[in-house]
C-alpha positions in Angstrom: 131.8 85.6 134.4 129.0 87.5 132.6 126.1 88.8 134.7 122.8 87.1 134.4 120.5 89.3 132.3 117.6 90.9 134.2 114.1 89.5 133.4 112.3 92.5 135.0 110.4 94.8 132.6 112.0 98.0 131.6 111.0 101.6 132.1 113.0 103.9 129.9 113.4 107.7 129.8 115.3 109.8 127.2 116.2 113.5 127.1 119.1 115.6 125.8 118.9 117.7 129.0 121.3 116.2 131.6 119.5 117.8 134.5 116.1 116.5 133.3 117.6 113.0 132.9 119.0 113.1 136.5 115.6 114.3 137.8 113.7 111.6 136.0 116.1 108.9 137.0 115.8 109.9 140.7 111.9 110.1 140.4 111.6 106.7 138.6 114.1 104.8 140.7 112.6 106.0 144.0 109.2 104.3 143.1 109.8 101.5 140.6 113.3 100.1 140.9 112.2 97.1 143.0 110.0 95.9 140.2 111.4 97.4 137.0 114.8 98.1 135.5 115.1 101.9 134.9 117.0 102.9 131.7 117.8 106.6 131.4 119.7 107.8 128.3 120.3 110.6 125.8 117.6 110.9 123.2 120.0 110.1 120.4 120.8 106.7 122.1 117.2 105.6 122.8 116.4 103.5 119.7 119.7 101.6 119.9 119.2 101.0 123.6 115.6 99.7 123.0 116.8 97.4 120.2 119.5 96.0 122.5 117.0 95.4 125.3 114.7 93.5 122.9 117.5 90.9 122.4 117.5 90.2 126.2 115.0 88.0 128.1 113.0 90.9 129.2 110.2 93.2 128.1 109.9 96.9 127.5 107.0 98.2 129.5 107.2 101.9 129.1 109.0 104.4 126.9 109.1 108.0 128.1 110.6 110.7 125.9 111.0 114.4 126.8 109.3 116.8 124.5 110.4 120.4 124.8 113.4 122.7 124.2 116.3 120.6 123.1 114.0 117.6 122.6 111.8 119.0 119.7 111.9 115.6 117.9 110.6 113.7 120.9 107.2 112.9 119.3 108.8 111.6 116.2 111.1 109.4 118.3 108.1 107.9 120.1 106.7 107.0 116.7 109.9 105.3 115.8 110.0 103.5 119.2 106.6 101.9 118.3 108.4 100.0 115.5 111.0 98.7 117.8 108.5 97.6 120.5 104.8 97.8 119.5 103.5 96.5 122.9 105.3 99.1 125.0 103.3 102.1 126.4 104.7 105.3 125.0 104.4 108.8 126.5 105.8 112.3 125.9 107.1 114.0 129.1 106.5 117.7 129.1 107.3 120.2 131.7 104.5 122.0 133.5 103.6 125.2 131.7 104.5 124.0 128.2 101.0 124.8 127.0 102.1 125.8 123.5 103.1 122.2 122.8 99.8 120.7 123.8 98.3 120.7 120.3 101.2 118.9 118.8 101.1 116.3 121.5 97.3 115.7 121.0 97.8 115.4 117.3 100.5 112.8 117.7 98.3 110.8 120.0 95.6 110.9 117.4 98.0 109.6 114.8 99.0 106.7 117.1 102.6 107.9 117.5 102.2 107.8 121.3 99.7 106.6 123.8 99.5 109.6 126.2 101.5 112.4 127.8 102.9 113.0 131.3 103.3 116.4 132.9 106.3 116.9 135.2 106.4 119.6 137.8 110.0 118.7 138.8 109.3 118.4 142.5 110.3 115.5 144.8 106.9 114.0 145.3 105.1 114.5 142.0 102.0 112.3 142.6 100.3 113.3 139.4 103.4 112.1 137.5 103.3 108.8 139.3 99.6 108.4 138.8 100.1 108.7 135.1 103.0 106.2 135.2 101.1 103.6 137.2 98.1 103.9 134.9 100.3 103.2 131.9 102.0 100.3 133.6 98.5 98.9 134.4 97.4 99.3 130.8 100.7 97.5 129.7 99.9 94.6 132.0 96.4 94.2 130.5 96.1 90.6 129.2 99.6 89.6 130.3 100.2 86.7 132.6 100.9 87.9 136.1 103.2 86.4 138.8 100.0 86.4 140.9 97.8 83.5 139.9 94.5 83.5 141.8 93.4 80.6 139.6 95.1 77.9 137.6 93.3 77.0 134.4 94.6 73.7 133.0 93.3 72.7 129.6 94.0 72.3 125.9 94.9 75.3 123.8 92.6 73.8 121.1 89.6 73.5 123.4 86.8 76.0 122.9 85.7 75.6 126.5 89.2 76.2 127.9 89.5 79.4 125.7 86.0 80.5 126.8 87.1 80.1 130.5 90.3 82.1 129.8 88.2 84.9 128.4 85.7 84.7 131.2 88.4 85.1 133.9 90.2 87.9 132.1 87.0 89.9 131.6 86.1 89.4 135.2 89.5 90.8 136.3 90.6 87.5 137.8 94.4 86.8 137.6 94.9 83.4 136.0 97.7 81.1 135.0 96.9 79.1 131.9 98.7 75.8 131.5 98.4 73.6 128.4 97.7 70.1 129.6 100.2 68.7 127.2 103.1 70.8 128.6 105.3 69.7 131.4 104.0 72.4 133.7 100.4 71.4 132.8 101.0 67.7 133.5 102.7 68.6 136.8 99.8 70.7 138.0 97.3 68.0 137.0 99.3 65.4 139.0 99.5 67.8 142.0 95.6 67.7 142.2 95.4 63.9 141.4 93.7 64.4 138.1 94.5 63.5 134.5 93.5 64.8 131.0 90.1 63.1 131.2 88.9 65.8 133.6 89.8 68.8 131.4 89.5 71.7 131.7 90.5 71.8 135.4 90.2 74.9 137.6 92.2 75.2 140.7 91.3 78.1 143.1 94.5 79.2 144.7 93.1 82.0 146.8 91.0 79.8 149.1 92.5 78.6 152.5 93.0 75.2 150.8 93.2 75.0 147.0 89.8 74.0 145.6 89.7 71.9 142.5 86.9 71.9 139.9 86.9 69.4 137.1 85.2 70.6 133.9 82.9 73.0 135.9 79.9 74.8 134.5 79.8 78.6 134.7 77.3 78.3 137.6 79.7 76.0 139.4 82.4 78.6 139.1 80.2 81.4 140.3 79.2 79.4 143.4 82.8 78.4 144.1 83.9 82.0 144.2 81.4 82.7 147.0 80.4 86.2 145.9 76.7 85.6 146.2 73.9 83.7 147.8 70.7 82.6 146.2 67.9 85.1 146.7 65.5 84.0 149.5 62.0 83.1 148.3 60.4 85.8 150.4 62.9 88.5 149.3 61.5 91.3 147.1 63.9 93.8 145.4 63.1 97.3 144.5 64.8 96.8 141.1 66.4 93.9 139.3 68.8 94.8 136.5 69.2 92.3 133.7 72.7 92.5 132.4 76.0 94.1 133.7 77.1 96.1 130.7 77.8 99.8 131.0 74.1 100.6 131.1 73.2 98.0 133.7 76.2 98.9 135.9 75.4 102.6 135.8 71.8 101.8 136.7 73.1 99.6 139.6 75.4 102.4 140.9 72.6 104.9 140.9 69.9 102.6 142.3 72.1 101.3 145.1 73.5 104.7 146.0 69.9 105.9 146.4 68.9 103.2 148.8 67.0 100.9 146.5 67.3 97.2 147.1 69.2 96.3 143.9 70.0 93.0 142.2 72.0 92.6 139.0 71.8 89.3 137.1 74.6 88.7 134.6 75.0 85.8 132.3 78.7 86.0 131.5 81.0 88.8 132.7 80.8 92.4 133.8 81.1 95.0 131.0 79.1 93.4 128.2 80.5 94.1 124.8 82.3 97.1 126.2 84.2 94.8 128.5 85.8 93.2 125.5 87.1 96.5 124.2 90.9 96.7 124.7 91.0 100.5 124.8 88.4 103.3 124.7 89.8 106.7 124.1 86.7 108.8 123.8 85.1 108.0 127.2 84.7 111.3 129.1 87.1 111.9 131.9 89.8 109.5 130.8 92.3 111.6 128.8 94.7 108.7 128.0 91.8 106.3 127.5 90.7 103.3 129.5 90.3 99.6 128.8 86.7 98.3 128.7 87.4 95.7 131.3 88.9 98.3 133.8 86.0 100.7 133.3 83.5 97.9 133.8 85.3 96.5 136.8 85.5 99.9 138.5 81.7 100.4 138.0 81.0 96.9 139.4 83.1 97.7 142.5 81.3 101.0 142.9 77.8 99.4 142.7 78.9 96.6 145.0 80.3 99.1 147.6 76.9 100.9 147.6 75.1 97.6 148.5 74.0 96.2 145.1 73.8 92.4 145.0 75.2 90.5 141.9 74.1 87.1 140.7 76.6 85.9 138.1 76.5 83.1 135.5 72.7 83.0 135.6 70.4 83.8 132.8 67.0 85.3 133.0 64.6 83.0 131.2 61.3 84.8 131.6 59.6 87.7 133.4 56.0 87.5 134.5 53.6 89.4 136.7 53.6 88.7 140.4 51.9 90.0 143.5 55.0 92.1 144.3 55.3 93.4 140.8 57.3 90.9 138.7 58.9 87.5 139.1 62.0 86.6 137.0 62.8 82.9 136.4 66.5 82.2 136.3 68.4 79.4 134.4 69.3 77.7 137.7 65.7 77.2 138.6 65.5 80.0 141.2 63.0 82.8 141.1 63.6 86.5 141.9 60.8 88.9 142.9 61.0 92.6 142.3 58.9 95.7 142.1 60.6 97.0 138.9 63.0 95.8 136.2 65.7 97.4 134.1 66.6 95.4 131.0 70.2 96.0 129.9 70.9 92.6 128.3 72.7 94.2 125.4 73.6 92.6 122.1 75.8 89.7 120.8 78.2 89.9 117.9 76.6 88.8 114.7 77.9 85.4 113.3 79.8 85.5 110.1 77.6 82.7 108.6 80.5 80.7 107.1 80.3 77.1 108.5 84.0 76.5 107.9 84.9 79.5 110.0 82.5 78.8 112.8 84.0 75.3 113.1 87.0 77.0 114.6 85.2 79.1 117.2 87.3 79.0 120.4 90.2 77.5 118.4 91.5 80.5 116.6 88.2 82.2 115.7 86.7 84.5 118.2 83.5 86.7 118.3 85.2 89.1 120.7 87.7 91.9 120.8 90.9 90.0 121.5 91.7 91.1 125.1 92.5 87.7 126.4 93.9 86.1 123.2 96.1 88.9 121.9 99.2 88.1 124.0 99.2 84.5 122.6 99.6 85.8 119.0 103.1 87.2 119.4 104.9 86.9 116.1 101.8 85.6 114.3 99.4 87.1 111.7 95.9 88.0 113.0 92.8 89.1 111.0 89.9 91.2 112.1 86.6 91.3 110.2 84.5 94.4 110.7 84.6 98.2 110.4 83.1 99.6 113.6 84.7 100.9 116.7 84.9 97.5 118.3 86.8 96.1 115.3 89.1 99.2 115.3 89.9 98.8 119.0 90.7 95.1 118.4 93.0 96.0 115.6 94.9 98.6 117.6 95.3 96.2 120.6 96.3 93.2 118.4 99.0 95.3 116.7 100.8 95.5 120.0 101.4 91.8 120.0 100.9 90.2 116.6 103.6 90.5 113.9 100.9 91.8 111.5 97.2 92.5 111.6 95.0 92.6 108.6 91.6 94.3 108.8 89.0 92.9 106.4 86.3 95.4 105.4 83.3 94.8 103.1 82.9 98.5 102.3 85.3 100.8 100.5 86.2 103.0 103.5 86.2 103.1 107.3 84.5 106.5 107.8 80.9 105.3 108.0 81.0 103.5 111.3 84.3 104.2 113.0 85.5 107.1 115.1 88.1 109.3 113.5 90.7 108.8 116.2 90.7 105.0 115.5 90.9 105.5 111.8 94.0 107.7 112.2 95.7 105.2 114.5 95.0 102.3 112.2 96.2 104.0 109.1 99.5 105.0 110.7 100.2 101.6 112.4 103.3 100.1 110.7 102.1 96.5 111.1 98.4 97.0 110.1 96.9 96.5 106.6 93.3 97.3 105.7 91.7 95.3 102.9 88.7 97.1 101.5 85.9 95.4 99.5 86.9 92.0 100.9 85.3 89.2 102.9 86.3 86.0 104.6 84.7 83.0 102.9 86.6 80.0 104.3 88.9 78.6 106.9 91.1 75.5 107.4 93.4 73.9 110.0 93.9 70.8 112.0 93.3 71.2 115.7 93.0 74.9 115.4 92.9 77.7 112.8 95.8 77.8 110.4 94.5 79.8 107.4 91.5 81.7 106.1 90.1 82.3 102.6 89.6 86.0 101.6 87.5 87.0 98.6 87.9 90.3 96.8 84.3 91.5 96.4 85.1 93.7 93.3 86.9 91.0 91.3 85.6 87.8 92.8 89.2 86.5 93.2 89.9 84.4 96.3 93.2 83.6 98.1 94.3 81.7 101.1 96.3 83.5 103.8 98.0 82.2 107.0 96.1 83.3 110.1 96.7 82.3 113.7 93.7 84.3 114.9 90.5 85.6 113.3 88.3 88.1 115.3 84.8 88.7 113.9 83.1 92.0 114.9 80.5 92.7 112.2 77.5 94.1 114.0 75.2 92.9 116.6 72.0 91.0 117.4 69.8 92.0 120.4 69.7 89.6 123.3 65.9 89.6 123.6 65.0 85.9 123.1 64.1 85.4 126.7 61.5 88.2 126.8 57.8 87.6 126.8 55.7 88.7 123.9 54.2 91.4 126.1 57.4 93.4 125.7 57.1 95.1 122.3 60.1 94.9 120.0 60.7 96.2 116.5 61.3 94.0 113.4 65.0 93.6 114.3 64.3 92.5 117.9 65.2 95.7 119.7 63.0 96.7 122.7 60.6 99.6 122.1 60.3 102.2 124.8 58.6 105.5 125.6 57.3 107.4 122.6 58.3 104.6 120.3 55.6 102.3 121.8 52.5 101.6 119.8 49.6 104.0 120.5 47.3 101.4 121.8 49.8 100.4 124.5 50.2 103.8 126.0 46.4 104.5 126.0 45.1 105.0 129.6 48.4 105.3 131.3 51.5 107.5 131.5 54.4 105.8 129.7 57.7 107.0 131.2 60.8 107.5 129.0 62.7 104.2 128.7 59.6 102.3 129.9 58.5 99.3 127.9 55.0 98.0 127.2 55.1 96.5 130.8 54.6 99.2 133.5 57.8 99.4 135.6 59.9 97.5 133.2 62.5 99.7 131.5 65.1 99.1 128.8 68.5 100.8 128.4 71.6 100.5 126.4 72.2 98.6 123.2 69.1 96.5 123.6 66.8 99.5 123.3 65.5 100.6 119.9 67.1 104.0 119.0 70.0 103.8 121.4 73.3 105.3 120.5 75.9 102.5 120.3 78.5 104.2 122.5 79.6 103.4 126.0 79.0 106.9 127.4 75.5 106.9 126.0 74.7 103.6 127.6 76.0 104.8 130.9 73.8 107.9 130.6 70.7 105.8 129.9 71.4 103.5 132.8 71.7 106.4 135.2 68.6 108.1 133.7 66.5 105.0 134.2 66.6 105.2 138.0 64.6 108.4 138.5 61.9 106.7 136.4 62.1 103.6 138.6 61.5 105.9 141.6 58.5 107.4 139.9 57.1 104.0 139.1 57.6 102.8 142.7 56.0 106.0 144.1 53.0 105.6 141.9 52.7 101.9 142.8 52.7 102.8 146.6 50.2 105.6 146.1 47.9 103.3 144.1 48.2 100.6 146.9 47.2 103.2 149.5 44.3 104.4 147.5 42.9 100.9 147.3 42.9 100.4 151.1 
């Protein structure tokens, strides 16, 4: 009788050094054998072993290859492993003190031949080694369905609302199980809560003492059901209200709450803003291997929350007006929040493509986002990405780990104008990525969801149809400023003007602080601000920098009130 194949993910390690193999095997099995199959082999056997594993009902999570004396071809082998299993995390394992090999490792990472490196000190409890391993396993799990399902989402795969909810939960770090209502599992789960397809999409909260069922809920219904927040009291006055929980807003919240300010963050959708949709950010300071946008944002959210910041999710600020306490903010649910100061970090939204046939499939194969939630569902399919900035590049790299092929559609003749060099190198060396320059998407077709797109060559005018299971559009941004009063000055594109950029007549008679808008005590940070640098680190810096100016405004307001007594 043949043994039943294991369905546990695989961690593999390869080296020609028998002693190093024995050490790695002991180290890996001591921590991970309960959850992963550990495969240790000679370097010359690795590719055959990986190919054989791919034929089994399991997944390769992590490929580790020694790089050093006797394993000088380790970096090249990791590049070859990518062709065998693109979705696996790949790392070179170097022994401590091999500093002369660092440059070659970093260059290989830049070329996309591996994801990161691991330093081994060859001691029994090598916690730095294990931290690197668990970080890679966490990254590998990004977007994959987990055995732990805090929420069931039952809906149609062709429903824009169901796909919106799937993205919402993924970006907010909530483990979900998605069940197509037409599948046997979907029908069983609907029957278990005494509902049918007329109630779709259906949300079942599994983490509550008794499962709670929500039929076709609004975003506000979901936020209330999770019990993270209470409505602000009418008599409550905050020191600062932060509009938007992107990197800038979260950094402002961390600094404000840690300094004792009564802090409220109002967020329309999910923590992280556009950065939260980025599958992987390599150039954020302090994260050598890189970090996913959703993990970075969620960590910042937890940090602000731990300092005492209050969050109000799935609400939209509809106006800001003067109030006896300073300002009153009207929210989309009819509530009013009062505050002494405001930090606007409402960010930007992806610019629409402007092709009606394409927009007809939004949520059904067409997405104005960076593919974090949708990528795993494109296994074996062909995906397209429109755009040439960092967000588009990150989407391409992430999609290439799941889709059979990814085509990047670029209007210009090169990528160098708006994309970081590390992304360009990774894209150009990816075996299953093609870049089409001087091209644009001009049409789409399909039945219940997207099946194909029309691509036009801008230099010749020739169009052709191509099969496409997913189209991700990331072609620039529009400022989210439509809710602001006319009193807040904006430039011709809608970005908020601050500090020295304000018109001279506005600043006359008062000191205008850096990042301050035309309204005293109202500041703007991040992508919404005119002149901002569209990078996550810059947004975080602006958010943190705004809080000393909030303090100055609050101090001046108190002194003015005392002087009037």
